Every structure is written in C-alpha cells, then in structure tokens.
C-alpha positions in Angstrom: -3.4 -106.5 29.0 -7.1 -106.8 27.2 -7.9 -106.2 23.7 -10.3 -103.6 25.5 -7.5 -101.8 27.1 -4.9 -101.7 23.8 -8.6 -99.7 22.5 -9.2 -97.0 24.7 -4.8 -96.6 25.0 -4.8 -96.1 21.2 -7.9 -93.8 21.3 -6.5 -91.7 24.0 -3.4 -91.9 21.4 -5.3 -90.6 18.8 -7.6 -87.9 20.8 -3.8 -86.5 21.6 -2.9 -86.5 18.4 -5.5 -84.7 16.9 -4.7 -82.4 20.0 -1.0 -82.0 19.1 -1.7 -81.2 15.3 -4.0 -78.7 16.6 -1.8 -77.1 17.8 0.5 -77.1 15.4 -1.9 -75.8 13.1 -2.2 -73.0 15.5 1.8 -72.4 15.8 1.9 -72.6 11.9 -1.2 -69.9 12.0 0.5 -67.6 14.7 3.9 -67.8 12.5 2.3 -67.0 9.1 0.2 -63.9 11.3 3.6 -63.0 13.1 5.6 -63.5 9.2 2.9 -60.9 7.7 2.9 -58.6 10.9 6.9 -59.0 10.8 7.2 -57.3 7.1 3.8 -55.4 7.7 6.1 -53.2 10.4 9.4 -53.8 8.5 7.6 -51.9 5.7 5.9 -49.0 7.8 10.5 -48.9 9.0 11.4 -48.9 5.4 8.7 -45.8 4.8 9.5 -44.4 8.2 13.1 -44.0 7.4 12.3 -42.9 3.6 10.0 -39.9 4.5 12.3 -39.0 7.2 15.3 -38.9 4.7 13.1 -36.9 2.3 12.4 -34.3 4.7 16.1 -34.3 6.0 16.6 -34.0 2.6 14.2 -31.0 2.2 15.3 -29.4 5.7 18.9 -29.2 4.0 18.0 -27.7 1.0 15.7 -24.9 3.1 18.8 -24.4 4.9 21.2 -24.0 2.1 18.2 -21.3 0.0 17.6 -19.4 3.9 22.0 -19.6 3.9 21.8 -18.2 0.1 19.0 -15.1 0.9 20.7 -14.6 4.3 24.0 -13.8 2.7 22.4 -11.9 -0.2 20.6 -10.1 2.0 24.2 -9.7 3.6 25.3 -8.1 0.0 22.3 -6.1 -0.6 22.3 -4.2 3.1 26.2 -4.0 2.6 25.5 -1.7 -1.0 22.7 0.1 0.2 24.9 1.2 3.1 27.9 2.3 0.6 25.1 3.7 -1.9 24.0 5.4 1.2 27.3 7.0 2.0 27.9 7.5 -1.2 24.8 9.6 -1.6 25.4 11.9 1.5 28.9 12.5 0.0 27.9 13.9 -3.3 24.8 15.5 -2.0 27.4 17.6 0.6 29.7 18.0 -2.2 27.0 19.4 -4.4 26.1 21.8 -1.5 29.6 23.5 -1.6 29.1 24.9 -5.7 25.6 25.6 -5.2 25.7 27.7 -1.7 28.7 29.6 -3.8 26.2 30.7 -6.8 23.1 30.6 -4.5 25.0 33.1 -2.4 26.7 35.1 -5.6 23.4 35.7 -6.9 22.2 38.6 -4.6 24.9 41.1 -4.5 25.1 40.1 -9.0 21.4 41.5 -8.6 22.3 44.3 -6.7 25.2 45.0 -9.4 22.7 44.7 -11.9 20.1 46.8 -10.9 23.3 49.8 -10.4 24.3 49.0 -13.9 20.9 49.3 -15.0 20.3 52.6 -12.8 23.5 54.3 -13.9 22.7 54.0 -17.8 19.2 55.4 -16.7 21.2 58.0 -15.4 23.8 58.6 -17.9 21.0 58.2 -20.8 19.0 61.0 -18.5 22.5 63.4 -18.1 22.9 62.9 -21.8 20.3 62.5 -24.0 22.1 63.2 -27.2 24.5 60.1 -27.2 26.4 59.3 -30.7 25.1 57.5 -33.5 27.1 54.3 -32.5 25.6 54.2 -28.8 22.2 54.7 -30.1 22.8 51.9 -32.6 24.3 49.4 -30.4 21.4 50.1 -27.7 19.1 49.1 -30.7 21.0 46.4 -31.2 21.7 44.4 -28.2 17.9 45.4 -27.0 18.5 47.5 -23.9 14.4 47.4 -22.8 14.3 43.8 -23.5 17.4 42.9 -21.5 16.0 45.2 -18.9 12.9 43.9 -18.9 14.3 39.6 -19.2 17.8 40.2 -17.1 15.5 40.3 -13.1 13.6 37.2 -14.5 16.9 35.1 -15.4 18.4 36.3 -12.3 14.9 34.8 -10.5 14.8 32.0 -12.3 18.8 30.9 -11.3 17.9 31.6 -7.4 14.8 28.9 -8.1 17.1 26.0 -9.7 19.5 27.4 -7.4 16.9 26.7 -4.1 15.9 23.4 -5.6 18.9 21.9 -5.9 19.4 22.5 -2.7 15.7 21.2 -1.6 16.9 17.8 -3.5 20.2 17.9 -1.9 19.0 18.2 1.5 16.1 15.5 1.2 18.9 12.9 -0.2 20.8 13.9 2.9 18.3 13.1 5.2 16.5 10.2 3.2 20.3 8.2 3.0 20.9 9.5 6.8 22.7 5.9 8.2 20.9 4.8 11.4 23.0 4.2 14.5 22.4 1.1 16.9 20.9 3.3 18.9 17.1 5.0 17.8 17.1 8.5 17.7 14.1 11.1 17.9 12.8 12.1 14.1 10.5 14.4 12.5 8.2 11.9 10.5 6.4 14.3 8.2 10.3 15.7 7.1 11.1 11.8 6.3 7.5 11.6 4.1 8.1 14.6 2.7 12.1 14.3 1.6 10.8 10.8 0.5 8.3 12.8 -2.0 11.0 15.1 -3.3 12.7 12.3 -4.4 10.3 10.3 -5.9 9.2 13.7 -7.6 10.3 12.6 -11.1 7.8 9.6 -11.2 4.6 11.8 -9.8 4.9 14.5 -12.0 3.0 15.0 -15.3 3.9 13.2 -18.6 2.8 12.5 -22.0 0.8 9.6 -21.1 -0.9 11.2 -17.9 -1.5 14.3 -16.0 0.7 14.6 -12.7 -0.2 12.1 -9.6 -2.0 14.3 -7.1 -0.3 13.7 -3.6 -3.3 15.3 -0.9 -1.3 15.4 2.2 -3.6 15.5 5.7 -0.5 16.1 8.2 -2.1 15.5 12.1 -0.2 16.4 14.7 2.9 14.2 15.5 5.6 14.2 18.3 9.2 13.8 17.2 9.5 9.5 17.3 12.5 7.9 18.5 13.0 5.6 15.7 15.5 4.2 13.4 15.2 7.5 10.8 16.9 5.6 7.8 14.6 2.9 7.9 11.4 4.4 8.4 12.6 6.5 4.8 13.0 3.1 3.5 9.2 1.7 4.5 7.9 5.2 2.6 10.1 4.8 -0.5 8.6 0.9 -0.2 5.0 2.2 0.0 5.0 5.2 -2.2 6.9 3.7 -4.9 4.3 0.7 -4.9 1.7 3.5 -4.6 2.8 4.9 -7.9 2.8 1.5 -9.6 -0.3 0.8 -9.1 -1.6 4.1 -10.2 0.9 3.6 -13.4 -0.9 0.1 -14.1 -4.7 1.2 -13.3 -4.2 3.5 -16.3 -3.0 1.2 -18.7 -5.1 1.8 -22.0 -7.0 5.4 -20.7 -6.9 8.3 -22.6 -5.5 11.6 -21.1 -8.7 12.9 -21.0 -10.3 9.3 -19.4 -7.4 10.0 -16.7 -7.8 13.4 -15.6 -11.7 13.0 -15.0 -10.3 10.8 -12.7 -7.1 11.6 -11.6 -4.7 9.2 -9.9 -4.4 10.1 -6.5 -2.2 9.6 -3.3 -3.6 10.3 0.2 -1.2 10.3 3.0 -2.8 10.7 7.0 -0.8 11.1 10.0 -2.4 11.6 13.5 -1.5 10.5 16.8 -3.5 8.2 18.4 -4.2 5.3 21.9 -4.2 1.8 21.0 -4.1 0.2 24.9 -3.1 3.4 26.8 -0.1 4.0 24.7 0.3 7.0 22.2 0.5 5.7 18.8 1.6 7.6 15.3 -0.2 6.6 12.6 0.6 6.8 9.2 -1.5 5.9 6.8 -0.8 6.1 2.7 -3.8 5.3 0.5 -3.9 5.2 -3.4 -7.2 4.7 -5.9 -5.1 2.3 -8.4 -5.9 -1.2 -9.2 -5.9 -2.8 -5.6 -5.1 -6.2 -4.5 -6.5 -9.2 -4.9 -7.5 -11.0 -1.0 -5.3 -13.9 -2.0 -2.4 -12.0 -2.8 -2.9 -9.8 0.4 -1.8 -13.4 2.3 1.2 -13.3 0.9 2.0 -9.7 -0.1 4.5 -9.4 3.2 6.4 -12.8 2.8 9.8 -13.0 1.6 10.8 -13.0 -1.7 7.1 -13.3 -3.1 6.4 -10.1 -5.8 3.6 -9.9 -8.9 6.1 -7.7 -10.4 7.7 -9.4 -13.3 11.0 -10.4 -13.3 13.6 -7.9 -13.2 11.5 -5.5 -11.6 10.7 -6.7 -8.3 13.2 -8.3 -6.1 10.3 -9.6 -3.1 11.8 -8.0 -0.5 10.4 -4.4 -0.3 7.1 -5.2 1.6 8.5 -8.2 3.3 11.7 -5.4 5.0 9.0 -2.8 5.3 6.9 -5.6 7.8 10.1 -6.0 9.5 11.4 -2.9 10.3 7.8 -1.9 11.7 6.9 -4.8 13.3 10.0 -6.0 14.7 12.4 -2.6 14.5 9.7 -0.5 15.9 7.3 -3.0 17.6 4.2 -1.2 15.4 1.8 -2.8 13.1 1.9 -3.0 9.1 -1.8 -3.5 7.5 -3.8 -3.3 4.6 -6.8 -3.1 3.2 -7.4 -3.1 -0.4 -10.6 -3.7 -2.5 -9.9 -4.6 -6.0 -10.3 -1.9 -8.8 -10.8 0.8 -6.2 -6.8 1.0 -4.3 -5.4 -0.2 -1.4 -4.2 1.5 2.1 -1.9 1.0 4.0 -1.9 2.2 7.4 1.3 2.0 9.9 1.4 2.3 13.2 4.2 2.9 15.5 4.0 3.4 19.3 5.5 6.8 21.0 8.4 5.9 23.6 
C-alpha cells in the first residue's frame, strides 16, 4: 500500500471518528434531556399523588362532617317528634279541666243571677230588715258585688276561651305528619302559628305591638304535610320578628310608633304553567338582608345570628320542606334597611 492510500484511509477514519463523536454527543444530550424529562414527570407524578391524597383527606373530613350533621339532624328530628307528641298530650290534658271550668261557668252565672234576683225579691218583700242584715249588706258592699260579679264571670269565660284556643293551636301546630300527605287549611296553620308567637308580637315596655296585617285570599285545602308547613311558617314569622326587633335598636318608643313594625301576610291562588299554586307572601319592614347573605341564607348551617341564638338550620330546613317535600319554591326579595319578603309557592294537586 502506498502512502497516499494510508493518508486516505486515515482521513476516512478521522471522518468516521468525528461522526461517532457527534453521535455520542447527541446521545449524551438525549440522555440528559431524558433524565430531565423523567425528573419533571416524577415531580409532576409526586405532585399529583400529593394532591390526590389531600383531596382524599378533604373528602374523608367532609364525609365525617356530613355523617355528624346527619346524626345531629336525626337527633333533632327525634327530639322534635317527641316534643310534638308531648305538646299535643299536654294540650289534650289542659283541655279537660278547661272544659270543666268553661262548662260550669254558664250555670254558675245563672245561679248567681237567680240569687241576686232572690235578694232583690227579699228586699222588696221585707224592706225593713234587721240592723245586723243592713250592716252586713253595707260591709260586703252588695251593690258593688252586684255590678262586679257579672264582669268577673265574663272575664273568667274569656280566660278559658283563650286557654282553649291556645291549646287547640298547640295541638294543630304540633301534629305529627304521616307518610302520606293530607288535606290542610293553610290559613289555619298560619293563624295557629301567630297565636303561638303572640307573646313576641304584643306590646312591651320598649316597643308597641307588632302589627300583623292579613290579606287572605281564597285558598282551597292543600294536600301536604301540615306539621312541616307549620314549621316553615314558624321559622319565617320568627325570623321576621327578629328582623323587626333588630331594626328598632336604639330607637325610642315614640320613634317606633311613627313607623310601626309590621308583618304583612298575603295569600292567593295563582296559575303557573297551567297549574294552580298556593302563594303565601310573608313580608316585614325590618332591617332587610344584604345581597351577599341572600345568596347563602338557604345553605345548610349558615346563620348570621350570635352563637346560641341561631343554628343555621331553620331556613335550610324550610327550603327543603317547600322544594323537596312539596315541589314548590321558596324565594326572598329584600332591600337592606327596608325589609324582606319571603314568597312560598306550592302546586295544588
């Protein structure tokens, strides 16, 4: 082999060596990139696993919270059921003695009237009575008794009527619902709820009585769960009273009288999408509700009341009763500082 051939072979070998070197450099670069990619993938994978674990922990915590809420609701439901039965039993027991008193008042009034007539007859027949009888008549003030006794009887009768009405309202309000819906007069439910809340509506030292304006329209008996709807009326009316009491904070008696606290209850039958609905609007002129609170007020456990005064369950349960149990709607319209109106609509089947 000649020198030229060696030089040519060396040149080719150098060229092949450069190619191999380039390939080695590319392979090394690819290896580095691959390692970087693997590191990134491994980092992302670890991140995804950590996020999934955190999500799983949150789900477990939420599940535990929901289980506790369900447990508490079941306890509360049992308590309410027991309380309702107890109230109904007490109301029933009150009715019996009240019935005795009310039933005896009328004959007692007749007996008293007969005795007074007999005294009149005796005085006419024997105008000259003994000194002792005259002194006794003067001492007991017979004329005053003659005038006051009918008033006493009338007052006792009014008292027994009020006890009977309260007892009847308690029995109606606390009635336990069956598994099936029954016919119910909504106006009766609202009136009984107002009677139970009468102690909160009446005049007090710091404010005049809250005015309740009823604009009742024609409502046919509704097929529903009466006990649950009574609970809705109680929640909405009690909240309205709370809002009114909050609105008068710092005002004098005279200032409140000029703009009296009012609750207006309007009922009507309306047609929505070819179906008749019972419409109940409960409006107050209290503090009103801000838009951000309106967004959350039907949420479970949401409350703006101080600890111990609100559970955050009232409106949430009311919403479930109307929407889920009666396929109706419960909405609120409110202006801060002007008042709120809750609007219930229930289809009539």
